[in-house]
Each structure stands twice: as structure tokens, then as C-alpha cells.
N, C-alpha and C positions, 0 to 999 in steps of 0.2 A: 472585635469580640462580643459574642452576647452573653450577657448573664449566664446562659444556661454552658455554654461553651466553658467560661469559667468555670462555674462549680465546677465540671467536667475531671477540668485539668488538675483544680485543685482537691477535689478529690481521690484520686490516680494518686498526685501527688503523693499525700498525707499517708493513702494507703497504700500503697505499691513502692515509689522508689525511695523511699528514704536507705535504697540501702548504695547510696553510690553514684547510681546512673543518670541517670537525666531527671531534671529537677522539673515542674511544669515552666518554669522561666526560658528551656530551652526545648520542652515541648508542643512542638506543631499540633499546630489543632487536622491535619493534613495527614501526622504522621498515621504510618502502620500499627495501631494499636496490639491488634492479635500477634503482631514479631515482636510486640514490648514487654504484653502481658502472656502468664502461662493462664491453661484454661477453666482452673480452679478462680485467679483475679480476673476472669472476666465474668463467671458466672456472679461473685462476690459482688464486685457489682455490675452490672444486674439487676438483684437484686435491692441494691439498697439506692442506685436509681432509679426504681420502678418503684419504693415506698415515698424516698424524698417528693418525687415529684408527682406521688399519684395518680399517675397513668395504668391503665388496662392494657393489657395485651395481650395477642396470642404467644407463646411459644416460638410458633412458625413462621413469624413476625422479626424473629429477633436471627436476624444472617449477619453472614458480614461483611451485605449491604449497606446494613443500618448499624454493627457495631465494631467497621472497620479503622472508623475513625473518630477524633474527636466533633468535629465537623458536621461527619454525618451520623450520630450518636445525638447530638442538639437536636439537627434540624427532624429527627423521628419524634423524641421529645416534645422539641413544641407543634409539630402536628400532632400527637396523640393529646395535646391537651387543649389545640384547639379542637379537635373535635370531638371534647366531653364537653366544652362550653359551650358547644355548640347543640349540644345535644339536651343539657339543660343541667348535665352531672358537676359534679364539684372538682376541681382545675389542681 
């Protein structure tokens, strides 16, 4: 598991799963986040991760293809951070 995947799992666990549902230890990086989190939680997660990871992205990029699982979300964040580094922007 990558550092980004671990951070996302911990964020989801501490922010949204305190209610007796799965905990981060049980939350697979392939679990469908769109069935676990509601739309407001997805929005909050997106805003928080965007700020924490210092990434810029167009809203049109934030589709279920990128937000659907921890693994895909981590890969998206990693690509955005790598692109920022390649462009000389802070990551």
C-alpha cells in the first residue's frame, strides 16, 4: 500500500466511518467508495485531499473513474503531483 493510499484510508476512517461501519483496517483499497460514502462526504473528501495534497485539477476530471476507489484516487493524486513537479510547480 502506498503512502497516499494509507493517508486516504485514514482520512475516510477518521472523517466518515466512526459510525460502526467498516474501519480503515477493513476498508479495501479496491472498495467502491461511491457505495460507502454519500455525495456530501465525497465532496468533502475531494476538497480536503485537494488541499492536503496540493493538487490542481479540473472538476471534469473528478469522475467515478478517479473517485471510485482508494487505489484509483491515489493514482490520480500521484499523477497530478508528478505533473506539478514536471512543470516546476510545488507538489
